[in-house]
N, C-alpha and C positions, 0 to 999 in steps of 0.2 A: 207609361205605355203598357198595354196588355199584349204580351208577346207569346209566340209559339214557334217551334221549328217543325217543318214538314217537307215532304217530297211530293211531286206532282203525280197525277194519274193520267192515263191515256183516254182518248175519245172513246175507245172500245169499252173501257171501264165505265165511263159516264153513261154510255148507252145501256150497259148492263144495269146500272142503278135506275135508269128510267124504266127498264123492264120490270124491276122489282116493284116500283111504284104502280105501274100499270096493272100488274097481277093482283096486288093488294087492293087496289081500287075496284077491280072487277069482282073480287071476292067479297068485299064489304065496303061499299062507298061511304057509309056513315062513319065507320071506324077510321077510314082513311082521312076523312076531313079533320080528324083529331090529331093528325100527324103533321109536324112542321118539317117539310121536306127540305133537304139541303140543296140549294141551287147548284147546277152543274159547274158553274164558274168557281164555286167555293169548295169543290171536292178536292181532297188531298189526304195523304196518309200522315197523320201526326206522329212525329218522333218524340217531341217533348213540349208539354204545355208549361210555359214559364210563369204566366200570370202577370200581375202588375209589377213593373220594374222601372226604376228611375231612368228617365231619358238620358240624364247626364252619364249614367253608367253603361249605356248600351255599347259604346266602343270596347268595353272590357270583355264582352262576350264574343266579339267578332273574331279575334285571333284564335281562341280555343276552338271555335267552330271550323275555321279554316284549316286548322291542324287535323281535326277529325276527318274532314272531307278529303284531305290530301292522302290519307292512308287507306281510303276505301275506293276500290275500283268500281266502275259502273256495273250494275247487275239488273236482272229483270225479275219482276214479281208477277206471278199469276194469281189473280184473285179468284176465289171460288167459295160457294156456300153462303147462305144467308142465315143469320142468327140474331139473337136479341140479348140485351143486358137489361134486367136479369132474364133468365129463362122462365117459362111458365105462363101463367094466366095474366100477369100484369107487367108486360114488357114496357121499357121506357126508351130504349135505343134500338134501332134496327140497323144492322151492319152487314157488310160483305167481308168475309174473312180472307186470309192469305194462305196460299198453298206453296207452290214452288217459289223459292226466293225468300221465304219467311225468315230463315236463319240469318240471311244477310241483312234483312231489315231489322231484326232484333239486335244483331251485333252493332249496327249503325246507331240505333236508338240508345243502346247501353253506353256506347262510347260518347255520344252527345251528352248524355246525363252526367257521366263522370267528368267530362271536360267543363261543363257548366257549373258543377259543384265547386270546382277550383276557382271559378269566377264569382262565387258567392250566391249561386242559385240553389235553392233547396233541392235535395236529392229526392228521387222518386221513392215512394214507400211501397208501391205495388209492382209486380212483374209487368214488363211491357207486353201488351196484347195487340198484335198487328191486325188492324181492321180499318175499313172505310165506312164512316158513318153515312147512312143514307137518309135517315129521318129520326126525329125524336117525338115521341107521343106526349101530348099535353097531359099534365097531371089533373086528376079529379080533385075535388075539395078535400078528400081524405088523404091526399098525398100519393095516391096510387093511380094506376091506369087499368081500365077494363076493356078487353076486346072480345069479339065474338069467336065462336068455334070455327067459323068459316075463315076468319082472318088468321087464326093460329094454324089452321090446316094449310092455308096458302103459304105461310111462312115455312112450315115443315116440308112442303112440296118443293121449295127452292133450296133445300139443304145442300144440293149438289150443283146449284146453278153456276155456270161459268161466268166469272166476273171480269174477264178480259185480262190482257197482258200489258204491263207498264214497264218501260225501261227507265230505271232509276239512275240518272246521270248527274243529278244536282240536288241540293237541299237548300231551303230558303228560310231565313228568319223573317217572320211576318209580324206586323202589328195588326191587331184586331180592334176595330172600333164598333162598339155596340150602339144600337139605335132601336127605333120602334119596329123596324123590319128585320131583315137578315143582317148579320154582321158584315162589315166592309173590311176586306183584307188588303193591306199594303205591304209589298215586299220591301223590307229594310235592306237586306243584303242576300245575295245568292252565291252559293259556293259550289263549284264544279267538283264532282267526285274525281279523284285522281290528282287534285291540286288546282288552285287558282280560284279567283272570284270572277263572276260574270262582268264583262267590261262595262255594261250599262249601269251597274250598281252605283248608288250614291249613299254613303253612310250618313247618319243623322248628325 
């Protein structure tokens, strides 16, 4: 199973992501056609990408995640500012960053990582960067991406864009199934912050 842990975002944030796309398409329609935009239904803030994990061992990560959720109270995150990974002329990922509430999100992600290490998941090697992925630019044959000055200018103009407020009250372990189109996400288990699992959950 290809797994990751994430928290949801609000409709306000999804609308902000749609505005990012609209502005970039208006700035450079040709460059925008080279972006694989994340569907609104798939938008989330990733806390931990686990990757391929044996289905038989999935129950071993549920209790550690429940324990982490139990000690974190719900909080809100205000998303703001558009940026790219990497910065510069050849961006590959377009994202909206986190402002207010970022420290809470970082603390939650770090605790998730530590808990999953105890369950046999590899530890993160890079610091957690709180962000919402809006789109990914398709690579050219040389392995990079090239966008126009107008596209880059539009990105800079959205450096202070308000990305909406999301109340973080739960986190979910997702399974991601890849296919010819966009990935399909299935909730394996959802954990309420402050303790408990969502009653509709079914473990594998």
